[in-house]
N, C-alpha and C positions, 0 to 999 in steps of 0.2 A: 497264898493267901492263908489256906487251912493247913495244918500240918497232921500227918500220921505219924504216930510213935513207929509202926511198922517200917516207915520210909526213913532209914537214917540216912541214905544218901541217895541223890539223883544224878546220875553220870550219862553223858553222851554216849549211847552203844556204836552210833555210826553216823557220820555225815555222807550224804548220798549226793553226789554229782547228777549232773543231767541238764537241768533246767539253765537257761540262758535268761539272767534277769530275776527279778524279785518271785518269790514263790508266795502267792496270795492266800491258798487255801489246801488244807488237806481233810481227808475223810476216810475213816476205817470201814472196811465191809463189815457189816454184821453177821454174815453167814460163813465167812472164807476166814478164818483166823490167819494173824499175819499178813492180809492183803489191804493195801490202802491205796489212794488215788492223792494224787497232788496237781495242781494247776498254777499257772503264773502269766508273767509278762510276756513270756515267748510265744503265747497263743496255744499252748499244747497242755493237753492231760497227760498225765504218766501215771501208769500202773505199777505197783513194787509189790513185790511177794519175798516171804522170808526163802533163803537160798537152803539148799539141801544141806543138811549137817549142822544147820542153826541150832542153837539151843538156848532156852530161857535165860542161862546166865551168860551167855554171849551170842546174842541174837545179831543175824547178817541178813541186810536186804539187798535184793539184786532188782533191776528194773525189768519188769515182764512185757510190757509194750508202751508205744507213745501212740495217743490218739492225737491227731493232728489234721490239718487242712478243713476242719469245720469251722474255725473262728478265724477272723481278720483281725483281731485286736485282743488284748489282753483277757484271759480267762479268769475270773474273780472268785468264783466258788463252785465245789463240788459236792454233790450228794447222793449217797448211795441210797437205792429203794430197800425197804425192810426186807426182802427177799434177796437181796444182794445179786440180782441179776441184771439190774438197770443203774445207770450212771448218768446223772442230770448235771450239765456242765452250764453255768452262767457266764456271759460275756459282755464286755464292754462294746462289743459289736452290735448290740441289741437283740442278739438272740440266744436262743437256749438249746443246747444239742443234748438227746437224749440217746445213750449207749446202750446195746443190750449182749448179755454175755451167752454166747455159743458154747456151751460144756464139750459137745461133741467134736467141734472144730477147735475147740480150745483157744478161742479169739472173739474180740470186741465188734459189733458191727453197728453202724449208725442207724438207729431205729426211727429217728425223727429229729426236726430243725423246727423249733418253736418261734415264732416271727411274731410281734405283735408291740412289744416295748418301743418307744419312740426313740429311745438311746441307751445309754449303758444299763445293763441287768446287773445288779449288785449282789443278789442272793438268791438261793433256790433251795427248797426243800420239800422231802416227800412227807406226805402225812401217814400215819400208823398202817393204813390199809392198803398202802402201795397203789392204790388207784388215782391218787389225787396229787398234783403238785402245785406248790406255790411260788411263785417269783416276784420280785421287787426290783425297783431301780429310780434312775435319776428322773424319770419322768413323773414321779410323786403317786405312782399306783403300784397297787397289788394286783397281779393276775391269779386267779385260781383256774388250773387245767384238770380237766377229767380224762380219763382213759374210756373209749367207749366198747362195745363189745367186739369189734374188729381190731383192738390194740391201737387204734389212732387217738390222738389227743385232740381234744376239745376244749376251747375256752369257756369256762362255764360263768365266769364274772371278772370284771374289771372294777377293782375296789378304789375309789378315790376319797379324799377327805385330808390326807397329810398336804401340808404347805411346802415341803421342802421334799428333797430326794430320800426315798427309802431306803434305809442302810442294811436291815437286817429281819429275817424273820424266824419265829419258832412256833412250832405248833405244841400246844398243851399235852401233856401225855395223856393217853387213852381217850382222848377227846377231838372233835372235829372242829376245835377253836384255835384261832390263830393271832400271835401277836406280832406286830409290826413296830420296829423302831425307828426314827427319821431325824434329818437335820433340822426339823423344825422343833426339836426338842419334846416330843410327844411319844406316849406308848399309845396304840390303839388295839383294840380287841375286835376280831371280827369272827362270826360264826354264821351257820347256815340255818336259814328258816325255810323249809322245804327246798324248794330249786333256787331261791334266793339268797344271797349273803348281805350281810349288814354290819355296822360298824355296832357292836354291843356295848362299848365304853371305852375306858382307858384313862390316862392321866397327863397332865402337863409336867415336866420333871425338870424344873428349874432354866436357865438360861443358856446351856450348853447342850450340844448334838449328842443323842443316845446312840453310841455306835452298834450296840448288840445287847443281846438279852439272853437268859439261860432260866430253865425252870427247875426245881428240885424234884426228885421223883414222884412226889406225891401231886405235884401239880398244884399246889395251894400256896406255893411264895414262888417271885420272881426276882431275879437278880438283874441289874442293868450296869453297863460300864458306859463313862462318860468323857465327854470332850476335857472336862476339867479334872481327870485325874480322881473323879470319885468312884465309888461302888456303891449301889444302893438296892436297897430289899424292899419289896411290895407284897402286901396282902393281895391274894388275888381274889376277887368275887366268887363265894360259892356256887352263885347261880348263873356264872359266866357271863354276865353282864353288870354293867356299872363300873364304878371308880375304883381304880388300884389305890391301896392306901399305904403310903411310904411306912415302913416299919423302922429303919434305921438306915444309917449311911456311913460310910469311912471315906475320909476325906484325904486327897493328897497322897494316894497310893505310890505315886511316883511324881516326877515332874515334867511329865510329858502326857498325852492323852492316852486312855485305856481304849483299845480297839476290838478285842475280842474276849469272850468268856464261855467256858464250859463247867456246868456243876454235875458232878457225879459223886454220889454218897455224901459223904462228910467232906468231900473234896472240892475245892472251886480254884480251877485254873484260868489265869487272866493273862492274855498278850499285852504287852504294853509298849509305848512309843519310844521308850528307852532302849527298847532291843532287848528286853529280860521277859522270861516268862515268871509270874508270882501265883 
């Protein structure tokens, strides 16, 4: 969607085989360059790393390990913690697994299995502190999980208010404010008031499902992608509460829904239902 003059040509560096069925999510590790995780329909999470001898001009990746037998259905989303030592995985079996990296043993171990959602968990996202985890699902709820002094996860809040399954979550950069998008065509802002969480605002966004959202680096503008193939930009309330104001929109990006979005610097990447990335 956005074009950088430095990027004259984008080409496939490598196609990685391993998953059996659809690959639903990927996430780069923020602290270990060249390491990323993928998840999919085959109920597994796979961790990949740059191969020895790989170069910037010709990057090559190999499968490092497979995290399996913790889920009985599709794994929909994966998210590395800010420290890169923990990996949360959301599954359609209604649970979220959290894995922890043991650098001495050079392996991942299952740290926790979070159970609470009534059915499919659609997304999982770490807050910038690395001590708070948010999940959402088909049961129309958002769950906030906190890590206690003993390393155990506790449910701090169950947020209700959406009228349809909650598709995606996004933490506002540098804040404890969370945005959720839903099948009910709405955005909601959630923030903590002491020990309690509340809905602090949001917006209704037309008549089509909002599949995902992403903030700019400053956290003052939010971009959303929709089932009607539109891309919309919203002014985020400076106080962290109130209504989001629509700034502009691009219609008919393609002839299929827009499913995912990531905004980095002056570039916006969109995953589209016509099997293309724009």
